[in-house]
C-alpha positions in Angstrom: 48.6 -72.2 38.0 51.5 -71.9 35.6 51.5 -74.3 32.7 54.6 -76.5 32.4 55.6 -79.0 29.7 54.9 -82.6 30.6 57.9 -84.2 32.5 58.3 -87.7 33.8 60.7 -86.6 36.5 62.2 -89.6 38.3 59.7 -92.0 36.8 61.1 -94.5 34.3 58.2 -95.3 31.9 59.6 -98.7 30.9 59.9 -99.8 34.6 56.7 -98.3 35.9 54.2 -97.5 33.1 51.3 -97.2 35.5 53.0 -94.3 37.4 54.0 -92.7 34.1 50.4 -92.8 32.7 49.0 -91.6 36.0 51.3 -88.6 35.9 50.3 -87.9 32.2 46.6 -88.0 33.1 47.1 -85.5 35.9 49.1 -83.2 33.6 46.4 -83.4 30.9 43.6 -82.7 33.4 45.5 -79.7 34.7 46.3 -78.1 31.3 43.0 -78.9 29.4 40.9 -76.1 31.0 43.5 -73.5 29.9 43.4 -74.9 26.4 39.6 -74.8 26.3 39.7 -71.1 27.3 42.4 -70.3 24.8 42.0 -68.2 21.6 43.5 -71.1 19.6 40.6 -73.3 20.7 38.0 -70.6 20.2 39.1 -70.2 16.5 38.3 -73.8 15.7 35.1 -74.6 13.8 32.2 -76.1 15.7 33.0 -79.6 14.4 36.6 -79.3 15.4 35.7 -78.1 18.9 33.7 -81.2 19.7 36.7 -83.2 20.9 37.6 -80.8 23.7 41.2 -82.1 23.7 40.5 -85.8 23.2 42.8 -86.1 20.2 45.7 -84.5 22.0 45.1 -86.9 24.9 45.4 -89.8 22.6 48.5 -88.2 20.9 50.2 -87.8 24.2 49.3 -91.3 25.4 50.8 -92.9 22.3 53.9 -90.7 22.7 54.4 -91.7 26.3 53.8 -95.4 25.8 55.8 -95.8 22.6 58.5 -93.2 22.8 58.4 -92.5 26.6 60.2 -89.2 27.1 59.4 -85.7 28.3 57.3 -83.4 26.0 60.3 -81.1 25.3 62.0 -83.9 23.4 59.0 -84.5 21.1 60.4 -83.5 17.7 59.3 -83.9 14.0 60.7 -87.4 13.9 58.5 -88.4 16.8 55.5 -86.6 15.4 55.9 -88.4 12.1 56.0 -91.8 13.8 52.9 -90.9 15.8 50.8 -89.4 13.0 51.9 -91.6 10.0 52.4 -94.9 11.7 51.0 -95.3 15.2 47.8 -93.4 15.1 46.5 -94.9 11.9 47.2 -98.4 13.1 45.9 -97.9 16.6 42.8 -95.8 16.2 39.4 -96.7 14.7 37.0 -93.8 13.9 34.9 -92.5 11.0 36.1 -90.3 8.2 34.2 -87.4 9.7 36.0 -87.8 13.0 39.4 -88.3 11.4 39.1 -85.0 9.7 39.1 -83.2 13.1 42.3 -84.8 14.3 44.9 -82.4 12.7 43.0 -79.1 13.4 42.8 -79.9 17.1 46.4 -81.0 17.3 47.6 -77.8 15.5 45.5 -75.7 17.9 46.9 -77.5 21.0 50.5 -77.1 19.8 49.9 -73.4 18.9 48.5 -72.9 22.4 51.6 -74.5 24.0 54.0 -72.5 21.6 52.4 -69.2 22.6 52.4 -70.0 26.3 55.7 -71.8 26.7 57.8 -70.1 24.0 56.5 -66.6 24.3 59.2 -65.3 26.6 63.0 -65.4 26.5 63.0 -69.1 27.4 62.0 -71.6 24.7 60.6 -74.5 26.7 59.3 -76.4 23.7 62.0 -75.8 21.1 60.5 -78.2 18.6 57.0 -76.7 18.7 57.3 -74.7 15.6 58.7 -77.5 13.5 56.0 -79.9 14.8 53.3 -77.3 13.9 54.8 -77.0 10.4 54.7 -80.7 10.0 51.1 -80.9 11.0 50.2 -78.1 8.7 52.0 -79.9 5.9 50.0 -83.2 6.3 46.7 -81.4 7.1 45.3 -81.6 3.6 46.1 -85.2 3.0 45.7 -86.6 6.5 42.4 -88.4 5.8 44.0 -90.5 3.0 47.0 -91.1 5.3 44.8 -92.3 8.1 42.7 -94.5 5.8 45.8 -96.4 4.7 47.0 -94.7 1.4 50.4 -94.4 3.1 50.5 -98.1 3.9 49.2 -97.8 7.5 46.3 -100.2 6.9 47.2 -103.0 4.4 43.6 -103.6 3.2 42.2 -100.1 3.3 40.9 -98.5 0.1 42.1 -101.4 -2.1 39.9 -103.8 -4.1 40.9 -107.4 -4.5 42.0 -107.0 -8.1 44.4 -104.3 -7.0 45.7 -106.5 -4.2 46.3 -109.4 -6.5 48.0 -107.3 -9.1 50.4 -106.0 -6.5 50.9 -109.5 -5.1 51.8 -110.9 -8.5 53.9 -107.8 -9.4 55.8 -107.0 -6.2 56.7 -103.4 -5.3 59.6 -102.0 -7.2 61.2 -100.4 -4.2 62.4 -103.8 -2.9 65.6 -105.3 -4.2 65.7 -109.0 -5.2 67.3 -110.1 -2.0 65.2 -108.2 0.5 63.5 -111.3 1.9 66.8 -113.2 2.3 68.3 -110.1 3.9 65.2 -109.8 6.2 65.7 -113.5 7.3 69.4 -113.0 7.9 68.8 -109.9 10.0 66.1 -111.7 12.0 68.3 -114.7 12.6 71.2 -112.6 13.9 69.1 -110.3 16.1 66.2 -112.6 17.1 67.0 -112.7 20.9 66.9 -108.9 21.0 63.8 -108.6 18.8 61.9 -111.1 21.0 62.6 -109.0 24.1 60.8 -106.0 22.5 57.0 -105.3 23.2 56.3 -105.4 19.4 57.9 -106.4 16.2 60.7 -104.2 14.9 59.6 -101.4 12.6 61.2 -102.9 9.5 58.9 -106.0 9.9 55.8 -103.9 9.6 56.1 -104.1 5.8 55.0 -107.7 6.3 51.5 -106.4 7.1 51.1 -105.4 3.4 49.5 -108.0 1.1 52.2 -107.8 -1.7 54.9 -108.3 0.8 53.1 -111.2 2.4 52.9 -112.8 -1.0 56.6 -112.3 -1.6 57.5 -113.7 1.8 55.4 -116.8 1.3 56.7 -117.3 -2.3 60.3 -117.1 -1.0 59.9 -119.5 2.0 57.7 -122.0 0.1 59.9 -122.2 -3.0 63.4 -121.1 -2.1 63.4 -122.0 1.6 66.1 -120.3 3.8 69.7 -120.6 4.8 69.9 -123.4 7.3 73.4 -122.4 8.4 72.1 -119.1 9.9 71.9 -119.0 13.7 68.3 -119.4 14.9 67.3 -119.9 11.3 64.1 -121.8 11.7 63.0 -119.7 14.7 63.6 -116.5 12.7 61.6 -117.7 9.7 58.8 -118.8 12.1 58.6 -115.4 13.7 58.6 -113.5 10.4 55.8 -115.8 9.0 53.9 -115.5 12.2 54.1 -111.7 12.1 52.7 -111.7 8.5 50.1 -114.4 9.0 48.8 -113.2 12.4 47.6 -109.9 10.9 46.3 -111.7 7.7 44.2 -114.2 9.6 42.9 -111.6 12.1 41.5 -109.8 9.0 40.0 -113.1 7.8 38.5 -113.7 11.3 36.9 -110.3 11.1 35.3 -111.2 7.8 37.5 -109.2 5.4 36.7 -110.5 1.9 40.0 -109.2 0.4 42.1 -111.1 2.9 40.0 -114.3 2.5 40.2 -114.1 -1.3 44.0 -113.5 -1.1 44.5 -116.5 1.2 42.4 -118.7 -1.1 44.6 -117.7 -3.9 47.7 -118.6 -1.9 46.3 -122.0 -1.0 45.8 -122.8 -4.7 49.3 -121.6 -5.6 50.8 -123.9 -2.9 48.8 -126.9 -4.1 49.8 -126.2 -7.7 53.4 -125.9 -6.8 53.3 -129.2 -4.9 51.9 -130.9 -8.0 54.9 -129.5 -9.9 57.3 -130.6 -7.1 58.7 -127.1 -6.6 58.1 -126.6 -2.9 60.9 -126.5 -0.4 60.4 -129.0 2.4 62.2 -127.0 5.1 60.3 -123.8 4.3 57.0 -125.7 4.2 57.7 -127.3 7.5 58.0 -123.9 9.2 54.9 -122.6 7.3 52.8 -125.5 8.6 54.0 -124.8 12.1 52.7 -121.2 11.8 49.4 -122.4 10.2 48.8 -124.9 13.0 47.2 -122.1 15.1 45.0 -121.0 12.2 43.6 -124.3 11.1 40.0 -123.2 11.4 40.5 -120.7 8.5 42.0 -123.3 6.1 39.9 -124.7 3.4 39.0 -128.5 3.4 40.9 -128.9 0.1 44.1 -127.3 1.7 43.7 -129.4 4.9 43.5 -132.5 2.7 46.7 -131.4 0.9 48.5 -130.9 4.2 47.6 -134.4 5.3 49.1 -135.9 2.1 52.1 -133.6 2.3 52.9 -134.8 5.8 52.6 -138.5 4.9 54.9 -138.0 1.9 57.5 -136.0 3.8 57.9 -138.0 7.1 61.6 -137.8 8.1 63.4 -140.8 6.8 64.1 -143.3 9.7 65.8 -146.7 9.9 63.3 -149.6 9.5 63.9 -151.0 13.0 63.1 -147.6 14.4 59.6 -147.7 13.0 58.3 -150.4 15.3 55.5 -149.5 17.7 57.7 -150.5 20.6 60.4 -148.0 19.5 57.8 -145.3 19.1 56.3 -145.9 22.5 59.8 -145.9 24.1 60.6 -142.6 22.5 57.4 -141.0 23.6 57.6 -142.3 27.1 61.1 -140.9 27.3 59.8 -137.5 26.3 57.0 -137.7 28.8 59.5 -138.0 31.7 60.7 -134.5 30.9 57.3 -132.9 30.6 55.5 -131.7 33.8 51.9 -132.1 32.7 49.5 -133.0 30.0 49.0 -129.4 28.9 52.7 -129.0 28.3 52.6 -132.3 26.4 49.9 -131.1 24.0 51.6 -127.8 23.4 54.9 -129.5 22.7 53.3 -131.8 20.1 50.8 -129.4 18.6 52.9 -128.0 15.8 54.2 -131.5 14.9 50.8 -133.2 14.9 48.5 -130.4 13.8 48.3 -131.7 10.2 49.0 -135.3 10.7 46.3 -137.5 9.1 44.0 -139.4 11.4 45.8 -142.7 10.8 49.1 -141.2 11.8 47.6 -139.5 14.9 46.1 -142.8 15.9 49.5 -144.4 15.9 51.1 -141.6 18.0 48.2 -141.4 20.6 48.1 -145.2 20.8 51.6 -145.1 22.1 50.9 -142.2 24.5 48.0 -143.7 26.5 50.2 -146.2 28.4 50.7 -143.5 31.1 48.2 -141.3 32.9 50.0 -138.1 31.7 50.0 -139.3 28.1 46.3 -140.5 28.3 45.2 -137.1 29.8 47.1 -135.3 27.0 45.6 -137.6 24.4 42.0 -136.8 25.6 42.8 -133.0 25.2 43.8 -133.6 21.6 40.2 -134.5 20.9 39.5 -130.7 20.8 40.3 -130.7 17.1 38.1 -129.0 14.4 38.9 -131.9 12.1 36.2 -134.4 13.0 38.1 -137.4 11.5 41.1 -136.7 13.7 38.9 -136.2 16.8 37.1 -139.4 16.1 40.4 -141.3 15.8 41.3 -140.1 19.3 38.0 -141.2 20.8 38.5 -144.6 19.2 41.9 -144.9 20.8 40.5 -144.0 24.3 37.6 -146.3 23.9 39.9 -149.3 23.6 40.3 -149.4 27.3 37.6 -147.5 29.3 39.0 -148.8 32.6 42.2 -146.8 32.0 40.4 -143.4 31.8 41.5 -141.3 34.7 38.9 -139.4 36.9 40.4 -136.1 35.6 39.9 -137.0 32.0 36.4 -138.3 32.7 35.5 -134.9 34.2 36.9 -133.2 31.1 35.1 -135.4 28.7 31.8 -134.5 30.4 32.5 -130.8 30.3 33.9 -130.5 26.7 31.3 -132.7 25.0 29.1 -129.7 24.1 31.9 -128.2 22.1 32.4 -131.4 20.0 30.8 -132.1 16.6 27.7 -134.3 16.8 29.3 -137.6 15.6 32.2 -137.1 18.0 29.9 -136.1 20.9 27.8 -139.3 20.4 31.0 -141.4 20.6 32.2 -139.6 23.7 28.9 -140.1 25.4 29.2 -143.8 24.9 32.8 -143.7 26.2 31.6 -141.8 29.3 28.9 -144.4 30.0 31.5 -147.2 29.6 33.9 -145.5 32.0 31.2 -144.9 34.6 30.3 -148.6 34.4 33.8 -149.4 35.5 33.2 -147.5 38.7 35.2 -144.5 37.8 33.9 -141.1 39.1 34.8 -137.7 37.6 37.2 -135.6 39.6 38.1 -132.0 38.6 41.7 -130.8 39.2 42.2 -128.5 42.1 41.9 -124.8 41.1 44.4 -122.2 42.0 44.1 -121.0 45.7 42.8 -117.4 45.7 46.0 -116.4 47.6 48.1 -117.5 44.6 46.4 -115.2 42.1 48.4 -112.0 42.2 47.0 -109.6 39.7 43.9 -109.6 37.4 43.6 -107.1 34.5 41.0 -106.4 31.8 41.3 -104.0 28.9 38.6 -101.8 27.5 36.6 -103.2 24.6 38.2 -102.1 21.3 36.6 -101.1 18.0 36.4 -104.7 16.8 34.5 -105.8 20.0 37.5 -107.5 21.6 38.5 -107.3 25.3 41.7 -108.6 26.7 42.2 -110.3 30.1 45.4 -111.1 31.9 46.2 -112.8 35.2 49.4 -113.5 37.0 49.7 -116.2 39.6 52.2 -118.1 41.8 53.5 -121.6 40.8 55.7 -122.6 43.7 58.6 -120.2 43.9 57.9 -119.1 40.3 55.1 -117.3 38.6 52.9 -117.8 35.5 50.7 -115.7 33.3 47.3 -116.3 31.7 46.0 -114.1 28.9 43.0 -114.4 26.5 40.7 -112.3 24.4 36.9 -112.1 24.8 35.7 -111.5 21.2 32.2 -110.2 20.5 30.2 -112.7 18.4 33.2 -115.1 18.3 34.0 -116.3 21.9 37.3 -116.8 23.7 40.3 -116.6 21.5 44.1 -116.1 21.6 44.5 -118.1 24.9 48.0 -118.2 26.4 49.3 -119.9 29.6 53.0 -119.3 30.0 55.4 -121.9 31.6 56.6 -121.2 35.1 59.2 -118.4 35.1 61.0 -116.2 37.7 59.0 -113.2 38.9 61.1 -110.7 37.0 60.4 -112.4 33.6 56.6 -112.4 34.2 56.7 -108.8 35.2 58.7 -108.0 32.1 55.9 -109.5 30.1 53.3 -107.4 32.0 55.4 -104.3 31.5 55.7 -105.0 27.8 52.0 -105.0 27.5 51.7 -101.7 29.3 54.4 -100.2 27.2 52.2 -101.0 24.2 49.7 -98.6 25.7 47.1 -101.2 26.6 44.4 -99.4 28.6 44.1 -102.2 31.3 42.4 -101.9 34.7 42.6 -104.2 37.7 39.3 -106.1 38.1 38.0 -108.8 40.4 38.4 -112.4 39.6 34.6 -112.8 40.1 34.0 -110.6 37.1 36.1 -112.9 34.9 34.3 -115.9 36.3 31.0 -114.5 35.2 32.2 -113.5 31.8 33.9 -116.8 30.7 30.8 -119.1 30.4 29.0 -116.5 28.3 31.9 -116.2 25.8 32.5 -119.9 25.9 28.9 -120.3 24.6 29.8 -118.0 21.7 32.6 -120.4 20.7 30.0 -123.0 20.3 27.7 -120.7 18.3 30.4 -119.4 16.1 32.0 -122.8 15.5 35.3 -121.5 16.9 37.0 -124.6 18.5 38.2 -124.4 22.1 41.6 -125.8 22.8 43.6 -127.4 25.6 44.9 -124.0 26.9 41.3 -122.8 27.3 40.5 -125.9 29.3 43.6 -125.3 31.4 42.5 -121.7 32.1 39.0 -122.8 33.1 40.4 -125.4 35.5 43.0 -123.1 37.0 40.4 -120.5 37.7 38.0 -123.0 39.2 35.1 -122.5 36.7 32.9 -125.5 37.5 29.9 -124.7 35.4 30.8 -124.0 31.8 27.3 -123.0 30.8 26.2 -119.4 31.2 23.8 -118.4 33.9 21.6 -115.3 34.2 22.7 -112.8 36.7 21.6 -109.4 38.1 23.8 -106.7 36.7 23.8 -105.0 40.1 25.6 -108.0 41.6 28.7 -107.1 39.5 29.0 -103.6 41.0 30.3 -104.3 44.5 33.4 -106.3 43.4 34.3 -103.6 40.9 34.1 -100.7 43.2 36.3 -101.0 46.3 34.6 -97.9 47.8 31.7 -95.7 46.9 32.8 -93.0 44.4 32.6 -89.4 45.5 30.5 -86.8 43.7 33.8 -85.3 42.4 34.8 -88.7 41.0 31.4 -89.1 39.3 31.5 -85.6 37.9 35.0 -86.2 36.5 34.0 -89.4 34.7 30.9 -87.8 33.3 32.8 -84.9 31.9 35.3 -87.1 30.1 32.6 -89.4 28.9 30.7 -86.4 27.5 33.8 -85.2 25.7 34.3 -88.6 24.1 30.6 -88.7 23.1 30.7 -85.3 21.5 33.6 -86.3 19.2 32.5 -89.7 18.3 28.8 -90.0 18.9 29.7 -93.1 21.0 32.6 -94.4 22.9 36.0 -93.9 21.3 37.9 -97.0 20.5 41.7 -97.1 20.6 43.4 -100.4 19.8 46.6 -101.2 21.6 
C-alpha cells in the first residue's frame, strides 16, 4: 500500500467530527506499521521506542480537532500551537514519559519526509520546517511541558513566587490591558460565546498574576457600564479565570488555595476602607455563587453583610411584603418550572443572609411552582440559610405538594444533621395531613436521543452527556463523575431548536473529547454510587442534579451492589470478533508500554 498524507476529503470536521476522527483513526492504523518498520523508528533508543506511535496519534488528534485541516497544511505555526499550548494543557504524564514525546515526533516526521518528499513531488512541503522546529525545542521541551512557558499556571512555582508575581504584575502588560480586554470582550462577546473554547488571548487569565490583576481591576475600578454587553463580558472573563482557579482548589492545589485566601483577605480589607466598586463586586459575586463551597466562613459572612449594605435603593412603598409578593408572582408567570425559577434566582440570592432569604421565599410559597422551587433552595451548604427555608415551609405543612414531599424524603441524606432533623419533622407533619409523595414522571425512553460518556481523565473525572426531546424542541444534560468527589458540574439546558443542541454537541467534539455512546442503563447504575461520594466528600448537591435524577427516572438514590458482568450486555451491541479483540489489545499494549498504565488525555 502506498502511503498518502492524511486528507479529510469531502468531510467537514466542524460539521461531522465523528466521521473526521474515524477517518483519522483508519489512516493512523494504516500508516503505523510502515513507521514501525522504518529506519527512523529503528534508530530511536529503547525508551523512545516504547510508544510505538502513540505520541504521534495524540499529536494528530489534537491537530484534527483544534485546527481541522489536511496534513499537508500543517506548518510551523500549527506545530507551535500544538506543542507549546495544546499538548501541555491537554496531556498528563510523568517527566520520564514527556521526555519521549519530541524524539518520537521527530522520527515520525522524518519518516514522512523521506517517503512523501523523496521524489519530484513535495507532498508535505512544510515537513522540513516542522522537523527543524521540533529539533529546536527538543532540549527544552520538558520545561515547556511542565509549564515554564506558561502552559500550566501553577507548575514549578512555589507560593512565595506566585504571590510576588501577583503583587508585582508582569511587565509585559500595559496599564490598560484589563480595560482593553473587557472592551474587546464586550464588543465581540456573541462571537466568542459561539466558539468551543475561550479565545486564545483569554488564556492569560489562567495565570495567577493575571487573575490577581483582573480581580484587582474589577473589584476596585469596576468597568465601563456604557459598553455593549458590559456586565456579561465581565462575567465571562471572571468566570474563565475563576473556573480554572477553583478547579485547582477542588483538586487540593495548596498554591491555589493560599492565593484565594489572600484574595479574600484583600477584598475584606478593601471593604473596610470603602474602596470596592459595587458594580464590579456584583458581577464577582455572581461568578462566585457557583463556587460557594470553597469560600471561607469569614468571607461568606462578609458577603452577607455586603449584600445587606448594598441592596438596591427602592421607594418605601415598594418594600411592603405585598409589593414583593406581587413582583415575584409576576415573575413566576413567565417561568416554566421550579428548576428554571431556582436557576433564575440563584445568582441574586446566593449570598443573601438567612433573614433576607426568608423574606423572599415567604413570598414565593403562595403558589405550587414557587413552593416547589423554595424547597429546592434548601440544598444550600450554608446551614443557617437551609434552616430558614425549612422554617418557611413548616409554617403550613398542608400546602406541601406531593412532588416536594417526595423530594424532601430523597434529599434528606444530603442535608446537614440539624437541617435533616427539621426536615424529618416536616415530612411527618405533611404525612399527617394525608399527603402522599409522588415523583415526577421521568423522560420516556423514546425521548432520549443520544447518550455519551467520555474516558476517565488523569484527575479521575468522567463526563456524561445526554440529549432528549422536549416537545418540538430538544434539551441537553451534562455532568461530571469525579473520583473521590461525586457528581459535579451539572448542566441542564433550556429547550432549544435541534440545530442549537447539535451545535453544542459538535462544539464538545471539536474540543477533542473522546466520547463514546453508552446505554442509559450504565448511567443509571453509576449515578447512585457517585451521589454517595457527594455525601462523603461534603460536596453539596444542587437543584440541577435533582432535576437530572428525576428526568432519568432514578428512583433509588442509594447505591446497590451489582454483578460487573451485568454491565457487559448493554455496552456491547454484538459480540466482538477475534480481530476486534486483537486490535484493542494491540493498542492497549502500546499505551501500557509508554505509560506503565492507561494514558490520560484531558479534553
